[in-house]
C-alpha positions as CSV (number, residue, x, y, z in Angstrom):
1,E,23.5,-9.2,8.1
2,V,21.6,-9.2,11.4
3,Y,18.0,-7.8,11.5
4,K,15.8,-7.1,14.5
5,V,12.0,-7.4,14.5
6,L,9.1,-7.0,16.9
7,L,6.7,-9.8,16.8
8,Q,3.5,-10.5,18.7
9,L,3.8,-13.6,20.8
10,A,0.8,-15.6,19.5
11,E,0.2,-19.0,17.9
12,T,-1.4,-17.2,14.9
13,I,1.9,-15.4,14.0
14,N,4.1,-17.5,11.8
15,L,7.4,-17.0,10.1
16,V,8.8,-19.2,7.3
17,A,11.7,-21.6,7.7
18,P,14.3,-22.0,4.9
19,G,12.5,-25.2,3.7
20,G,9.2,-23.2,3.3
21,E,7.3,-24.6,6.3
22,P,5.6,-22.2,8.7
23,V,7.2,-21.7,12.1
24,P,4.9,-20.3,14.9
25,V,6.6,-17.5,16.8
26,T,5.8,-19.4,20.0
27,R,8.1,-22.2,18.9
28,L,11.1,-20.1,17.9
29,K,14.3,-20.9,19.8
30,P,17.7,-19.0,19.8
31,G,19.6,-20.0,16.7
32,D,16.5,-20.9,14.5
33,E,16.8,-19.6,11.0
34,V,13.9,-18.0,9.2
35,L,13.4,-16.3,5.8
36,I,12.9,-12.6,5.7
37,Y,11.8,-10.0,3.1
38,V,13.2,-6.6,3.6
39,E,10.9,-3.7,2.7
40,K,10.3,-0.2,3.9
41,G,7.6,0.3,6.5
42,G,5.9,-2.6,8.3
43,R,2.9,-4.9,8.3
44,H,0.0,-5.3,10.6
45,F,-2.3,-8.3,10.1
46,G,-0.5,-8.7,6.7
47,M,-1.4,-5.2,5.5
48,K,1.4,-2.8,4.7
49,V,1.6,0.2,7.0
50,E,3.9,3.2,7.0
51,E,5.4,3.6,10.5
52,T,8.7,4.2,12.1
53,V,10.1,3.2,15.5
54,V,12.6,5.2,17.4
55,E,14.7,3.2,19.9
56,R,16.1,5.2,22.8
């Protein structure tokens, strides 16, 4: 499946590569693979928040 996310462009925001190493958002390139965890709602500074986004 394909998922879309909104991420802040900052050195302090990291994702996780399949090998477990952190990947800064600022170093992501098209085609890079990262691990995801699907849950309802979202996160802000690591804290779970209940929000929705409506794309138009």
